[in-house]
C-alpha positions in Angstrom: -42.6 -104.9 -96.8 -44.0 -107.8 -94.3 -40.4 -109.1 -94.3 -39.1 -105.5 -92.9 -41.8 -105.1 -90.3 -41.1 -108.6 -89.1 -37.3 -108.1 -89.1 -38.0 -105.1 -87.3 -40.1 -106.5 -84.6 -37.8 -109.6 -83.8 -35.0 -106.8 -83.3 -37.3 -105.1 -80.9 -38.3 -108.5 -79.6 -34.3 -109.4 -79.3 -33.6 -106.1 -77.5 -36.3 -106.5 -74.8 -35.8 -110.0 -74.2 -31.6 -108.8 -73.5 -32.9 -105.8 -71.5 -35.0 -108.0 -69.2 -32.1 -110.5 -68.8 -30.5 -107.8 -67.8 -33.0 -106.1 -65.3 -33.2 -109.7 -64.2 -29.8 -110.3 -63.3 -29.1 -107.1 -61.5 -32.4 -107.5 -59.4 -30.9 -110.3 -58.0 -28.4 -108.6 -56.6 -30.0 -105.7 -55.4 -29.9 -105.0 -51.7 -33.0 -102.6 -50.3 -31.8 -99.7 -48.4 -33.1 -99.5 -44.6 -35.6 -97.2 -45.8 -37.1 -99.7 -48.0 -36.8 -102.2 -45.9 -38.8 -100.2 -43.0 -41.6 -99.4 -45.7 -41.8 -103.2 -46.9 -42.1 -103.9 -43.1 -44.9 -101.7 -42.8 -46.5 -102.9 -45.7 -46.7 -106.2 -44.6 -47.5 -105.4 -41.1 -50.7 -103.4 -42.7 -51.4 -106.6 -44.9 -51.3 -109.0 -42.0 -54.1 -106.6 -39.9 -55.9 -106.3 -42.5 -55.7 -110.1 -42.9 -56.2 -110.7 -39.2 -59.1 -108.1 -39.3 -61.1 -110.2 -42.2 -60.6 -113.5 -40.4 -62.7 -112.0 -37.3 -59.9 -111.3 -35.4 -61.2 -107.3 -35.3 -61.4 -107.4 -31.5 -57.5 -108.3 -31.3 -56.7 -105.7 -34.1 -58.4 -103.4 -31.8 -56.9 -104.4 -28.8 -53.6 -104.0 -30.3 -54.3 -100.7 -31.6 -55.7 -99.8 -27.9 -52.6 -101.0 -26.1 -50.4 -99.1 -28.7 -52.3 -95.8 -28.4 -51.9 -96.1 -24.4 -48.2 -96.7 -25.0 -47.7 -93.6 -27.0 -49.7 -91.3 -24.5 -47.3 -92.7 -21.2 -44.6 -92.1 -23.2 -45.1 -88.5 -24.0 -46.4 -87.9 -20.5 -43.4 -89.2 -19.6 -41.0 -87.1 -21.7 -43.2 -84.1 -21.0 -42.4 -84.7 -17.3 -39.0 -85.0 -18.0 -38.8 -81.8 -19.7 -40.7 -79.9 -17.1 -38.5 -81.4 -14.5 -35.4 -79.9 -15.9 -36.7 -77.0 -16.8 -38.1 -76.8 -12.9 -34.9 -77.4 -12.1 -33.0 -74.9 -13.9 -35.2 -72.6 -12.9 -34.1 -73.1 -9.3 -30.7 -73.0 -9.9 -30.9 -69.9 -11.8 -33.3 -68.1 -9.0 -36.3 -67.3 -11.9 -38.8 -65.6 -9.8 -41.5 -67.8 -11.5 -39.9 -71.3 -10.5 -42.4 -71.6 -7.8 -45.1 -71.3 -10.5 -43.8 -74.1 -12.6 -42.9 -76.4 -9.7 -46.8 -76.0 -9.4 -47.4 -77.0 -13.1 -45.1 -79.9 -12.8 -46.5 -81.2 -10.2 -50.3 -80.5 -11.8 -49.0 -82.9 -14.7 -47.5 -85.7 -12.3 -51.0 -85.7 -10.9 -52.6 -85.7 -14.3 -50.5 -88.7 -15.8 -51.3 -90.6 -12.1 -54.8 -90.0 -13.0 -54.2 -91.4 -16.1 -52.8 -94.4 -15.2 -55.4 -94.9 -12.4 -58.2 -94.7 -14.7 -57.4 -96.1 -17.9 -59.0 -99.0 -17.9 -62.0 -97.1 -16.9 -61.5 -94.8 -19.9 -60.6 -97.8 -22.3 -64.3 -99.6 -21.0 -66.0 -96.1 -21.9 -64.4 -95.7 -25.0 -64.9 -99.4 -26.3 -68.8 -99.5 -24.9 -69.9 -102.7 -23.2 -66.7 -104.1 -20.9 -64.5 -102.0 -23.5 -62.2 -104.2 -25.5 -60.5 -106.6 -23.6 
C-alpha cells in the first residue's frame, strides 16, 4: 500500500515538474502587452515614491505632486478655453443671439485662468503652510 502511494506521489511530482518546466520555457518568451507595461510602470513609480517618502524625501514627493496638480489644472483650463473659443466663433458665424453672452463667459474664463497663473505661487504657499512646499 505504501509503495502504491509512493508511486502515485512520484508520478504527480514528475508531472508537476514537467508542468513547471513548460511554464518556465513559455514564460521566457512572453512579451508583455502595452497595457501590462503601463501597469508595471505605474506600480514601479508608486514603489519609488513610497521609497522616496520613506527616506525623508517627503518634501520632494509633495513638490512633485504639487507640480503635477498645477500642470493638470493648467491643461484643463486650456482645453476648456479652446473649446469655449471654438463655440463663441461658431455662434458669431451662425449669428446666434447669445453670441455676446458667450463671449462674456469666455472673457471671464480667460481672466480666471490668468488669475490662477498669477496667484498660483501664493495659493501653493497658503495651502502648503508656512512658506509652502518648495
